[in-house]
VOKOLGU-834421 format. One record per residue (C-alpha): y, z, x; residue number from 1; residue in one letter. Coordinates in steps of 0.5 Angstrom, whole numbers. Each point is the difference from the previous one (the first is absolute). Layout:
// VOKOLGU-834421
{{Y Z X} NUM 'a'}
...
//
This chain:
// VOKOLGU-834421
{{129 307 308} 1 'm'}
{{-1 -7 1} 2 'i'}
{{-1 -2 -7} 3 'l'}
{{7 3 -1} 4 'd'}
{{3 -5 4} 5 'v'}
{{2 -7 -3} 6 'r'}
{{-6 -5 2} 7 'v'}
{{5 -5 4} 8 'e'}
{{1 6 4} 9 's'}
{{-7 3 1} 10 'r'}
{{-2 -4 6} 11 't'}
{{6 2 4} 12 'e'}
{{-1 7 -2} 13 'y'}
{{-8 0 2} 14 'l'}
{{2 -3 6} 15 's'}
{{5 6 2} 16 'k'}
{{-5 5 -2} 17 'l'}
{{-5 -3 4} 18 't'}
{{4 0 6} 19 'q'}
{{2 7 -1} 20 'a'}
{{-7 2 0} 21 'v'}
{{-1 -4 6} 22 'd'}
{{6 4 4} 23 'q'}
{{-2 6 -2} 24 'h'}
{{-3 5 5} 25 'p'}
{{-6 2 -5} 26 'q'}
{{-1 -7 -2} 27 's'}
{{-7 0 0} 28 'e'}
{{-1 7 -4} 29 'a'}
{{5 -3 -5} 30 'i'}
{{-5 -6 -1} 31 'r'}
{{-6 4 0} 32 's'}
{{3 4 -6} 33 't'}
{{1 -7 -3} 34 'f'}
{{-7 -1 1} 35 'r'}
{{-3 7 -2} 36 'e'}
{{4 -1 -7} 37 'f'}
{{-3 -7 -1} 38 'w'}
{{-7 3 2} 39 's'}
{{0 4 -7} 40 'h'}
{{-6 0 -4} 41 'h'}
{{4 -3 -6} 42 's'}
{{1 -6 4} 43 'y'}
{{-7 -2 -2} 44 'v'}
{{3 0 -7} 45 'r'}
{{6 -5 2} 46 'v'}
{{-5 -5 3} 47 'i'}
{{-5 0 -5} 48 's'}
{{4 1 -7} 49 'e'}
{{8 -3 1} 50 'a'}
{{1 -6 -4} 51 'g'}
{{-8 0 -3} 52 'l'}
{{-1 2 -7} 53 'p'}
{{-2 7 -1} 54 'd'}
{{-5 -1 -6} 55 'e'}
{{-5 -6 -1} 56 'a'}
{{1 -1 -7} 57 'f'}
{{6 -4 -2} 58 'l'}
{{3 4 -6} 59 'l'}
{{-1 7 4} 60 'r'}
{{4 -3 6} 61 'e'}
{{5 -3 -5} 62 'l'}
{{1 7 -3} 63 'l'}
{{0 4 7} 64 'a'}
{{6 -5 2} 65 'r'}
{{4 1 -7} 66 'a'}
{{-1 8 1} 67 'l'}
{{1 1 7} 68 'r'}
{{8 0 0} 69 'p'}
{{0 5 -5} 70 'l'}
{{-5 5 2} 71 'l'}
{{2 5 6} 72 'p'}
{{-4 -1 7} 73 'v'}
{{-2 6 4} 74 'd'}
{{3 -2 6} 75 'e'}
{{-5 3 5} 76 'v'}
{{4 2 7} 77 'e'}
{{-3 -5 5} 78 'g'}
{{-3 -5 -5} 79 'd'}
{{2 -6 3} 80 'l'}
{{-2 -4 -6} 81 'y'}
{{4 4 -5} 82 'v'}
{{6 0 5} 83 'l'}
{{0 -8 1} 84 'm'}
{{-1 0 -8} 85 'd'}
{{6 4 -1} 86 's'}
{{4 -5 5} 87 'l'}
{{1 -5 -6} 88 'n'}
{{-2 -6 5} 89 'l'}
{{3 -7 -2} 90 'k'}
{{-2 -7 2} 91 'e'}
{{6 0 4} 92 's'}
{{-3 5 5} 93 'd'}
{{-6 -4 1} 94 'a'}
{{4 -6 2} 95 'r'}
{{4 4 5} 96 'w'}
{{-6 2 3} 97 'l'}
{{-3 -7 1} 98 'a'}
{{7 -2 3} 99 's'}
{{-1 6 5} 100 'l'}
{{0 -3 8} 101 'p'}
{{-6 0 3} 102 'd'}
{{2 5 6} 103 'p'}
{{2 5 -5} 104 'l'}
{{-6 -1 -4} 105 'v'}
{{-4 1 6} 106 'g'}
{{4 7 2} 107 'w'}
{{-2 3 -7} 108 'w'}
{{-7 -3 -1} 109 'a'}
{{-4 5 4} 110 'p'}
{{3 5 -4} 111 'i'}
{{-1 -2 -7} 112 'f'}
{{-7 -3 2} 113 'r'}
{{-6 4 -4} 114 'p'}
{{-5 3 4} 115 's'}
{{-7 -2 1} 116 'r'}
{{-2 5 -5} 117 's'}
{{5 -2 -5} 118 's'}
{{-2 -7 1} 119 'i'}
{{-7 2 -2} 120 'l'}
{{1 4 -6} 121 'a'}
{{5 -4 -3} 122 's'}
{{-5 -6 1} 123 'c'}
{{-6 4 -3} 124 'k'}
{{5 2 -6} 125 'l'}
{{2 -7 -2} 126 'l'}
{{-7 -3 1} 127 'a'}
{{-4 6 -4} 128 'l'}
{{6 -2 -6} 129 'r'}
{{-1 -7 1} 130 'a'}
{{-8 1 -1} 131 't'}
{{1 4 -6} 132 'n'}
{{4 -5 -3} 133 'v'}
{{-4 -6 2} 134 'a'}
{{-7 3 -3} 135 'l'}
{{3 2 -6} 136 's'}
{{-5 -3 -6} 137 'r'}
{{5 -5 -3} 138 'd'}
{{1 -3 7} 139 'l'}
{{-7 -1 2} 140 'i'}
{{-2 -3 -6} 141 'a'}
{{4 -6 2} 142 'f'}
{{-3 -1 7} 143 'a'}
{{-6 -5 1} 144 'd'}
{{-5 5 2} 145 'd'}
{{1 7 -4} 146 'e'}
{{-4 3 6} 147 'd'}
{{6 5 2} 148 'i'}
{{-3 1 7} 149 't'}
{{1 -8 2} 150 'k'}
{{8 2 -2} 151 's'}
{{5 -2 5} 152 'g'}
{{3 7 -1} 153 'f'}
{{-7 4 0} 154 'f'}
{{0 1 7} 155 'h'}
{{8 0 1} 156 'l'}
{{1 7 2} 157 'p'}
{{-6 0 5} 158 's'}
{{3 -6 4} 159 'v'}
{{7 2 0} 160 'v'}
{{-2 7 3} 161 'e'}
{{-4 -4 5} 162 'h'}
{{6 -5 2} 163 'v'}
{{5 6 0} 164 'v'}
{{-5 3 5} 165 'r'}
{{-1 -6 4} 166 'h'}
{{6 -5 0} 167 'p'}
{{-4 -5 4} 168 'e'}
{{-4 -1 -6} 169 'd'}
{{6 -3 -4} 170 'i'}
{{-4 -6 -2} 171 'd'}
{{-4 4 -4} 172 'r'}
{{5 2 -4} 173 'w'}
{{3 -7 -1} 174 'e'}
{{-7 -2 -3} 175 'e'}
{{0 6 -5} 176 'q'}
{{7 -2 -2} 177 'r'}
{{-2 -7 -1} 178 'a'}
{{-6 2 -4} 179 'a'}
{{4 5 -5} 180 'c'}
{{6 -6 -1} 181 'e'}
{{-6 -5 -2} 182 'a'}
{{-3 5 -5} 183 'q'}
{{7 1 -3} 184 'l'}
{{1 -7 0} 185 'l'}
{{-6 -1 -4} 186 't'}
{{2 5 -5} 187 'v'}
{{7 -3 0} 188 's'}
{{-3 -7 -2} 189 'q'}
{{-5 4 -5} 190 'a'}
{{6 3 -3} 191 'l'}
{{4 -7 -1} 192 'a'}
{{-6 -3 -3} 193 'n'}
{{-3 5 -5} 194 'k'}
{{7 4 -1} 195 'g'}
{{4 5 3} 196 's'}
{{2 7 -1} 197 's'}
{{6 3 2} 198 'a'}
{{-3 6 3} 199 'd'}
{{-5 -4 4} 200 'l'}
{{5 -4 3} 201 'i'}
{{4 6 2} 202 'f'}
{{-6 3 3} 203 'r'}
{{-1 -7 4} 204 'l'}
{{7 1 3} 205 'r'}
{{-2 7 2} 206 'l'}
{{-6 -2 4} 207 'l'}
{{4 -6 3} 208 'r'}
{{6 5 2} 209 's'}
{{-6 5 3} 210 'l'}
{{-3 -5 4} 211 'l'}
{{7 -2 3} 212 'g'}
{{2 7 1} 213 'r'}
{{-7 1 4} 214 'i'}
{{1 -6 4} 215 'h'}
{{8 2 2} 216 'q'}
{{-3 7 2} 217 'v'}
{{-6 -2 4} 218 'i'}
{{4 -6 3} 219 's'}
{{4 6 4} 220 'l'}
{{-6 1 4} 221 'e'}
{{1 -7 3} 222 'r'}
{{3 -1 7} 223 'p'}
{{7 -2 -1} 224 'g'}
{{0 1 -8} 225 's'}
{{7 1 -3} 226 'd'}
{{1 6 -4} 227 'a'}
{{6 -2 -3} 228 'r'}
{{-4 -4 -5} 229 'k'}
{{-3 6 -3} 230 'l'}
{{7 4 0} 231 'a'}
{{3 -6 -4} 232 'i'}
{{-6 1 -5} 233 'a'}
{{1 7 -1} 234 'l'}
{{7 0 -1} 235 'v'}
{{-1 -6 -4} 236 'h'}
{{-5 4 -4} 237 'g'}
{{4 6 -1} 238 'f'}
{{6 -4 -3} 239 'a'}
{{-5 -4 -5} 240 'a'}
{{-4 6 -2} 241 'q'}
{{4 3 -5} 242 'r'}
{{2 -7 -4} 243 'r'}
{{-5 -2 -6} 244 'i'}
{{2 -7 1} 245 'g'}
{{-3 0 7} 246 't'}
{{-7 1 -4} 247 'v'}
{{1 -5 -6} 248 'l'}
{{3 -6 3} 249 's'}
{{-6 -3 3} 250 'v'}
{{-5 3 -5} 251 'i'}
{{4 -2 -6} 252 's'}
{{1 -8 3} 253 'r'}
{{-8 0 1} 254 'r'}
{{-2 3 -6} 255 'f'}
{{6 -4 -4} 256 'a'}
{{-4 -6 3} 257 'r'}
{{-7 1 -3} 258 's'}
{{4 2 -7} 259 'v'}
{{3 -7 1} 260 'v'}
{{-6 -4 2} 261 'e'}
{{-4 3 -6} 262 'r'}
{{6 -2 -5} 263 't'}
{{1 -6 3} 264 'g'}
{{-8 -2 -1} 265 'r'}
{{2 2 -7} 266 'a'}
{{6 -4 0} 267 'g'}
{{-5 -6 1} 268 'e'}
{{-2 0 -7} 269 'h'}
{{7 0 -3} 270 'y'}
{{1 -7 3} 271 'i'}
{{-1 -7 -3} 272 'a'}
{{-2 -5 5} 273 'q'}
{{0 -6 -6} 274 'n'}
{{2 -2 -7} 275 'a'}
{{-6 2 -3} 276 't'}
{{0 7 3} 277 'q'}
{{8 0 -2} 278 'w'}
{{-1 -2 -7} 279 'r'}
{{-6 5 -1} 280 'f'}
{{4 6 3} 281 'm'}
{{5 -2 -4} 282 'g'}
{{-5 1 -6} 283 'l'}
{{-2 6 2} 284 'g'}
{{8 3 1} 285 'a'}
{{1 -2 -7} 286 'v'}
{{-6 4 -2} 287 'l'}
{{3 6 4} 288 'a'}
{{7 -1 -3} 289 'g'}
{{-4 1 -7} 290 'v'}
{{-2 6 2} 291 'i'}
{{7 2 2} 292 't'}
{{2 -1 -7} 293 'a'}
{{-5 5 -2} 294 'f'}
{{2 5 5} 295 't'}
{{7 0 -2} 296 'a'}
{{-2 1 -7} 297 'l'}
{{-4 6 2} 298 'f'}
{{6 3 5} 299 'k'}
{{5 -1 -6} 300 'y'}
{{-5 4 -5} 301 'a'}
{{-2 5 5} 302 'l'}
{{8 2 2} 303 'a'}
{{1 1 -8} 304 's'}
{{-6 4 -1} 305 'a'}
{{0 5 6} 306 'i'}
{{6 4 2} 307 'h'}
{{-2 4 6} 308 'a'}
{{2 -3 6} 309 'p'}
{{-6 1 4} 310 'l'}
{{-5 -2 -5} 311 'l'}
{{4 -6 -1} 312 'l'}
{{0 -1 7} 313 'a'}
{{-8 0 0} 314 'l'}
{{0 -4 -6} 315 'a'}
{{4 -6 3} 316 'h'}
{{-4 1 6} 317 's'}
{{-7 -1 -3} 318 'v'}
{{3 -6 -5} 319 'n'}
{{3 -4 7} 320 'y'}
{{-7 2 4} 321 'a'}
{{-5 -2 -6} 322 'v'}
{{4 -7 -1} 323 's'}
{{0 -2 8} 324 'f'}
{{-7 2 0} 325 'l'}
{{-1 -5 -6} 326 'l'}
{{3 -5 4} 327 'm'}
{{-4 1 6} 328 'q'}
{{-6 0 -4} 329 'a'}
{{1 -7 -3} 330 'g'}
{{3 -3 6} 331 'g'}
{{7 -1 -3} 332 'f'}
{{6 0 5} 333 'l'}
{{6 5 0} 334 'l'}
{{6 -4 3} 335 'a'}
{{3 6 3} 336 's'}
{{-7 3 3} 337 'k'}
{{0 -6 4} 338 'm'}
{{6 0 6} 339 'p'}
{{-3 6 3} 340 'a'}
{{-6 -2 1} 341 'v'}
{{2 -8 2} 342 't'}
{{5 2 5} 343 'a'}
{{-6 3 4} 344 'a'}
{{-3 -7 0} 345 't'}
{{6 -3 2} 346 'l'}
{{1 4 6} 347 'v'}
{{-8 -1 2} 348 'd'}
{{2 -8 0} 349 'a'}
{{6 1 4} 350 'm'}
{{-4 4 5} 351 'e'}
{{-6 -5 0} 352 'd'}
{{3 -7 4} 353 'p'}
{{-6 -4 -4} 354 'e'}
{{3 2 -6} 355 'k'}
{{6 -4 -4} 356 'd'}
{{4 6 -2} 357 'h'}
{{5 -5 -3} 358 'm'}
{{-5 -2 -5} 359 'a'}
{{-3 7 -1} 360 's'}
{{7 2 -3} 361 'l'}
{{0 -6 -4} 362 'r'}
{{-6 1 -3} 363 'a'}
{{2 8 -1} 364 'i'}
{{7 -3 -3} 365 's'}
{{-4 -4 -5} 366 'k'}
{{-5 5 -2} 367 't'}
{{5 5 -1} 368 'q'}
{{5 -5 -4} 369 'f'}
{{-6 -2 -5} 370 'i'}
{{-2 7 -1} 371 'v'}
{{7 3 -1} 372 't'}
{{1 -6 -5} 373 'i'}
{{-7 1 -4} 374 's'}
{{1 8 0} 375 'n'}
{{7 -1 -4} 376 'l'}
{{-3 -6 -4} 377 'v'}
{{-6 5 -2} 378 'g'}
{{4 6 -1} 379 'a'}
{{6 -2 -4} 380 'v'}
{{-2 -4 -5} 381 'p'}
{{-6 5 -1} 382 'v'}
{{4 5 -1} 383 's'}
{{4 -3 -5} 384 'i'}
{{-6 -2 -4} 385 'a'}
{{-2 7 0} 386 'i'}
{{6 2 -2} 387 'd'}
{{0 -5 -6} 388 'r'}
{{-7 2 -2} 389 'm'}
{{3 8 0} 390 'f'}
{{6 -3 -5} 391 'n'}
{{-5 -3 -5} 392 'a'}
{{-4 6 -1} 393 'l'}
{{5 6 1} 394 'r'}
{{7 -4 -3} 395 'g'}
{{4 1 7} 396 'h'}
{{-1 -1 7} 397 'p'}
{{-4 4 5} 398 'f'}
{{7 3 3} 399 'l'}
{{6 3 -4} 400 's'}
{{7 -3 0} 401 's'}
{{2 4 6} 402 'q'}
{{-6 -1 4} 403 'e'}
{{0 -7 0} 404 'a'}
{{8 0 2} 405 'e'}
{{-2 4 6} 406 'h'}
{{-6 -4 2} 407 'g'}
{{5 -6 0} 408 'i'}
{{6 3 3} 409 'h'}
{{-4 4 6} 410 'm'}
{{-2 -7 3} 411 'l'}
{{8 -2 1} 412 'f'}
{{1 -1 7} 413 'p'}
{{7 2 0} 414 'h'}
{{0 6 -5} 415 'a'}
{{-6 4 2} 416 's'}
{{-4 2 7} 417 'l'}
{{-5 -5 -1} 418 't'}
{{1 -3 7} 419 'i'}
{{-1 7 3} 420 'v'}
{{-6 1 -5} 421 'f'}
{{-3 -6 2} 422 'a'}
{{0 1 7} 423 'v'}
{{-3 7 0} 424 'i'}
{{-6 -3 -4} 425 't'}
{{-1 -5 5} 426 'g'}
{{-1 6 5} 427 'v'}
{{-5 3 -5} 428 'f'}
{{-3 -7 0} 429 'l'}
{{-1 0 8} 430 'w'}
{{-2 7 0} 431 'l'}
{{-6 -1 -5} 432 's'}
{{-2 -6 5} 433 's'}
{{0 5 6} 434 'l'}
{{-5 4 -4} 435 'a'}
{{-4 -6 -1} 436 't'}
{{0 -1 7} 437 'g'}
{{-1 7 2} 438 'w'}
{{-6 1 -5} 439 't'}
{{-3 -7 3} 440 'a'}
{{0 3 7} 441 'n'}
{{-3 7 -2} 442 'y'}
{{-6 -3 -4} 443 'l'}
{{-1 -5 6} 444 'a'}
{{1 5 6} 445 'l'}
{{-5 5 -4} 446 'h'}
{{-5 -6 -2} 447 'r'}
{{0 2 -7} 448 'm'}
{{-3 -6 -4} 449 'a'}
{{-6 0 5} 450 't'}
{{-1 7 0} 451 'a'}
{{0 0 -8} 452 'i'}
{{-5 -6 0} 453 's'}
{{-4 3 5} 454 'n'}
{{0 7 -3} 455 's'}
{{-7 3 -2} 456 'l'}
{{4 5 -4} 457 'r'}
{{4 -5 -4} 458 'i'}
{{-5 -5 0} 459 'r'}
{{-5 5 -3} 460 'd'}
{{5 2 -6} 461 'r'}
{{3 -7 -1} 462 'l'}
{{-5 -4 1} 463 'g'}
{{0 -6 6} 464 'p'}
{{3 -5 -4} 465 'r'}
{{6 5 -3} 466 'r'}
{{1 3 7} 467 'a'}
{{1 -7 3} 468 'a'}
{{5 -2 -6} 469 'k'}
{{4 7 2} 470 'l'}
{{0 -2 7} 471 'a'}
{{2 -7 -2} 472 'h'}
{{6 3 -4} 473 'w'}
{{2 5 6} 474 'v'}
{{0 -6 5} 475 'r'}
{{4 -5 -4} 476 'y'}
{{4 4 -6} 477 'h'}
{{1 7 2} 478 'a'}
{{6 -1 5} 479 'p'}
{{4 -4 -6} 480 'g'}
{{-2 5 -5} 481 's'}
{{3 5 4} 482 'v'}
{{6 -4 1} 483 'g'}
{{1 -1 -7} 484 'f'}
{{-2 7 -2} 485 'i'}
{{6 2 5} 486 'v'}
{{5 -5 -3} 487 'l'}
{{-1 3 -7} 488 'g'}
{{1 7 2} 489 'f'}
{{6 -2 4} 490 'l'}
{{3 -4 -6} 491 'l'}
{{-2 5 -5} 492 'g'}
{{1 6 3} 493 'a'}
{{5 0 6} 494 'v'}
{{6 -2 -5} 495 'p'}
{{-1 6 -5} 496 'i'}
{{-1 5 6} 497 'i'}
{{7 -3 3} 498 'f'}
{{3 2 -7} 499 'e'}
{{-2 7 0} 500 'l'}
{{4 1 6} 501 'f'}
{{6 -4 -3} 502 'g'}
{{-1 -7 4} 503 'i'}
{{0 -6 -4} 504 'p'}
{{-5 -4 1} 505 'l'}
{{-3 -6 -4} 506 'e'}
{{-6 -5 1} 507 'v'}
{{2 -8 1} 508 'r'}
{{-6 -3 0} 509 'h'}
{{1 -7 -1} 510 'v'}
{{-6 -1 -5} 511 't'}
{{0 6 -3} 512 'l'}
{{8 -1 -1} 513 'a'}
{{-1 -7 -3} 514 'a'}
{{-5 3 -5} 515 'a'}
{{4 5 -2} 516 's'}
{{6 -5 -1} 517 'l'}
{{-5 -3 -4} 518 'g'}
{{0 5 -5} 519 'y'}
{{8 2 1} 520 'a'}
{{2 -8 -2} 521 'l'}
{{-5 -1 -6} 522 'd'}
{{2 7 -3} 523 'g'}
{{8 -2 2} 524 'a'}
{{-1 -6 -4} 525 'r'}
{{-4 3 -6} 526 'l'}
{{6 5 -1} 527 'y'}
{{5 -6 1} 528 'g'}
{{3 3 7} 529 'q'}
{{-2 -5 5} 530 'l'}
{{5 -4 3} 531 'h'}
{{-1 -6 5} 532 'w'}
{{5 3 5} 533 'r'}
{{-4 6 0} 534 'e'}
{{-7 -4 1} 535 't'}
{{3 -4 6} 536 'v'}
{{2 7 3} 537 'l'}
{{-7 3 -1} 538 'a'}
{{-4 -6 3} 539 'f'}
{{5 0 6} 540 't'}
{{-2 7 1} 541 'g'}
{{-8 -1 -1} 542 'i'}
{{1 -6 5} 543 'a'}
{{4 5 5} 544 'l'}
{{-6 5 -1} 545 'v'}
{{-5 -5 2} 546 'g'}
{{4 -2 6} 547 'l'}
{{1 7 2} 548 'l'}
{{-7 3 -1} 549 'n'}
{{-3 -6 4} 550 'i'}
{{5 0 5} 551 'f'}
{{0 7 2} 552 't'}
{{-7 1 0} 553 's'}
{{-1 -6 4} 554 'f'}
{{5 2 5} 555 'a'}
{{-3 7 1} 556 'l'}
{{-7 -3 1} 557 's'}
{{3 -5 5} 558 'y'}
{{3 4 4} 559 'l'}
{{-5 5 0} 560 'l'}
{{-5 -5 2} 561 'a'}
{{4 -3 6} 562 'i'}
{{1 7 2} 563 'r'}
{{-7 1 0} 564 'a'}
{{-2 -7 4} 565 'r'}
{{5 1 5} 566 'n'}
{{3 -7 -2} 567 'i'}
{{7 0 4} 568 'g'}
{{6 0 -4} 569 'e'}
{{2 -7 4} 570 'a'}
{{-6 -3 -4} 571 'q'}
{{1 3 -6} 572 's'}
{{7 -3 0} 573 'r'}
{{-2 -6 2} 574 'r'}
{{-4 0 -6} 575 'f'}
{{5 2 -5} 576 'l'}
{{4 -6 3} 577 'r'}
{{-5 -5 -1} 578 'e'}
{{-1 2 -7} 579 'v'}
{{7 -1 -2} 580 'g'}
{{0 -7 3} 581 'r'}
{{-6 -1 -4} 582 'e'}
{{3 3 -7} 583 'l'}
{{6 -4 1} 584 'l'}
{{-3 -7 1} 585 'a'}
{{-6 1 -4} 586 'h'}
{{1 6 -5} 587 'p'}
{{-5 -3 -6} 588 'f'}
{{-6 0 5} 589 's'}
{{0 8 0} 590 'f'}
{{0 0 -8} 591 'l'}
{{-5 -6 -2} 592 'l'}
{{-6 -2 3} 593 'p'}
{{-1 -8 2} 594 'r'}
{{-4 -4 -5} 595 'r'}
//
């Protein structure tokens, strides 16, 4: 078989085969046999399915592709689709087909060319499938006019059938295709403005693929058409249709862009634009540190009171989530939460030529600096003060001598896994920002706030004023709340679940670690065990935890944002070099606001 021949020798092998057929006494009979084989009714399936998703929904398509290599196939004798699918065609086969010389292609083209009936059947199947997908309720909802009879896809099957039967009316197909593409563009723009869905993006891509395949097949009826383009598309389709990554590549980038845009809009509220905002955010960050001091207190209390691992995981998760939600309700900033959302805002400035991205980075850095310091200023002294009050009431510090010693030593950079745990915690912070962006995108896509405020049922039960307040909360606070809840469960439950499998994992969250260190330092001092060297090492660990929390979360968000927004590698590297020069020339401009 020709596929068993090395790619570089195939053209020569095919030329010899062609010459042998021409020189054979039964040359025409051999060609007729070839044509008869390719005129099998399953050729319609090859044309209308090769390389196109089998399902109209993303999850079902991913599941089908994942299971396809594991399940046996009923290899029906003579079924061209099954035969070609079993050949395990590769991209190199498509490239070889594209490199064939024109005389050789001209000899074989009439053999592989589909008949008029195959073209008609294939185009009708493709058009009917496109119409079925395009006229689904959720896609129609994005149209300017919900009258489905005005959709470009409504009359697509009849137009396609007419053009196949009357090739001279090819202009009618071009008009219909343009109308369908315009409708897809309208939906695509609506998704960009209102929020995206991975499933809707998948279906838009499917519809464009179906229109493209119809165009390739209909074009075969044009005089002088190049059938090789369709053949290359089919081979390329068979080579790619087993890969899950083929489906996810474009969809993930498009969906990530929508999530990043929603996250970037939230990030604008985490950036101080002047010294007044800088000081105001700093004060709010101090109060967030105060709340964290109580969070650390409850963390220690829960750990000593609850011994069942899963109950303890739930208790820690609720403790963290409630603390974070209190911060959000009060408008208090947590330093570790900022990098994941401000990175998207920075990339937005990089993409917009009218924005000064270096000024945006300075504003982000200054705000991050004051919020981080203020969190620590609120967390450490308040935790020490709480411990002193506990000592005055109970006659001993809140932590035992061993717990205080462990609380200090676990932050030593050289004698613990603090650095690794800090990086993992940074990943948790990034994941929580994705939950925030996904929630914002979902609520925008389904117009949840508007639906709540206009719902007669909700207005009847809650009253117009409460319904309006609920809609306001959903629009402005629900995404952040979901992100904080996810973060609480990541910090509280994941380490304990890992420990159940024998994998040591601890949380190293800078503000929480600083508050916990306050209790440990005060306890060690009251027990007479505090040494300056250990204190310096512990605070060095806190500094590294803060840097790694912030850097990891920011870096992951930055990489996702530049990928989602198609910012080139060269532009990203140029920006990083510019940042390096600015840091060397004016380091304090990234930390303190101008007077």
